[in-house]
Steps between C-alpha positions, in 0.01 A plus 500: 500500500220309323150620554620817671594717202284786382439339159228656285483236226564126448799395290458302175759223435542312180573139615547341161869478579431246770443250217835587328778240468740775598550505875590875489160576352330313776697674768430851364129429531553353847678824618201713377261263682713526815494881491122501465458256785710707728369850416127428425405140551280515195586508132350415160655245275474488126650255253396198704469151358128502553312547173200734483297225339528298825371796696210552254399135538516535876288820500242339273481195722463710809218716344320179402519359848405812693201547261348171624212499748612508865358156563715364221812671624440378854540137375873590513479681840839521661353380831446150342873479442763349737789705348351844437392484142180618319241773493504784754164668514434869583533532880728205567814705541580753768161523665664504838650844432166667411310534177587221260666593177266490194697243303507130417794276419609163383808355675743258336858379561732219411260222379619185680349150470255370753757252628769767567655411836484857635132523413427163658688611812260794533717789369252796488651667190620208284276275289283483191327799347122528497368543142157614392323312224582767246658402167857634467511660843753268663722500188506878472575545873765227504683634188514850644608378849782293351636792292485757788656247741793458260537883482494506882788252513711731279421789737600279796844452340528872442413592860790269624746648244400851597590422861840354399385161622534165327247498206326204655466648844125520472429273202618190684195541726254532207433136405138451599369835596157608637508796245143615454339646181185695579239599251331804657185672373380836617145543358376837380365683797329827418458588872870510570709815479868501450632458853732275705389132490727222611714642781879502498648151496803308389494172312596183692724330252832590333362735237197550278450518123180692428307569186193720549255631240422839663641755743460485880833378642694753712838466674615680808823693473738606786326840536170331579348586161308262284647461143276372223601187319288498173516206265753523222417287191725201459643521851474342841525675830742335738519566873711365782330273756556412856745209443749704299485776759577248778780329297668844442416639843349807350744556205196425286172613670151365432364841415147555627233545238121523470222492240255789456137443465390606158162462318633336188516127437851362516696178516829437681726200468779472765743217514647488848833328459602302807770257603440141619257466793755378758772751407643677805551868416729715704743782433788401272846515675596825326193674651498335847687793665205729440324348796314182585180395326324173579511243235174390327403199297379626161192283474393539859517877470285484184250276658475685828438833323254335263312334780438841666351645181258234371170430679488130428849454659416706806194281548714188481732645760209593726370135465840367598557339155805712427775625720718801398876427509711674767635834384391668181174596670522879529421710192682823424852361576640618166529814282416854613236353743778345709736798463262792553169353616322598178142389474449606140133605541543877529 
């Protein structure tokens, strides 16, 4: 059962075969991915189609942006956006749960034109990106986003094949996705000791492709122990999200994870791969007998969880400018939090 095994390490899977012309090569990789998704919910991938040069350009662009004065960064403040794009200052996220995390971020997603019909209709997660006036920044971020999104589509195919489903079972819903790329910066903080930071949580989308520059990530195994997930050069960390857990009714579990607070400066670049905003997600027929679970709309779940995390969105809700969608409102519905009531802060 995924997320409930007493794993002590995270598997490493070479996914180069997903780009093979030989169907058998692709299927062999898919079976390895399926085993990791069932038994751990986390795995590394190597051999991706994302070149290291793209990542180095992204990292350089992120460093240049975060080195700017705060006033300059705030010109791209996410609260000025109508579709959740831009700079996230220290203290913007998670303040309702206690002490804010000492981090800043820059949020991007699919860069749609200003006349996009979903954006004009007020969709809270679809629209144009916000770009700072920084030479090369938009290009570096966009090139990386495009490459990682393509890798995510190959993984989406593999997840379907690993479940003995039609290969397009999930991909048919990934045409205009609110898949977010976050550039996250944890400044050097000499006053912090190595201790739990971000509490146990699951990711709201289908899965995440993460590239960090320093340690800190931990995964919760079935024995209630935290397993370290250090960076491996040339790899991505992949973890199952809420939507794949719901589609498989727990065959794949959105394994709970957290980030330790450490003194060293680090950068983290998660791509949260989602399906189209209006996609209704419910257990596939082969998993329906495991018991009922309410259906969710992928974008509404993402927005509802996001709105409970960001201060500017909570303010809009308090002023009556935004209304949360029905359902998707309660956090902790997935992963070990849902199964065992784990809070992840001990």
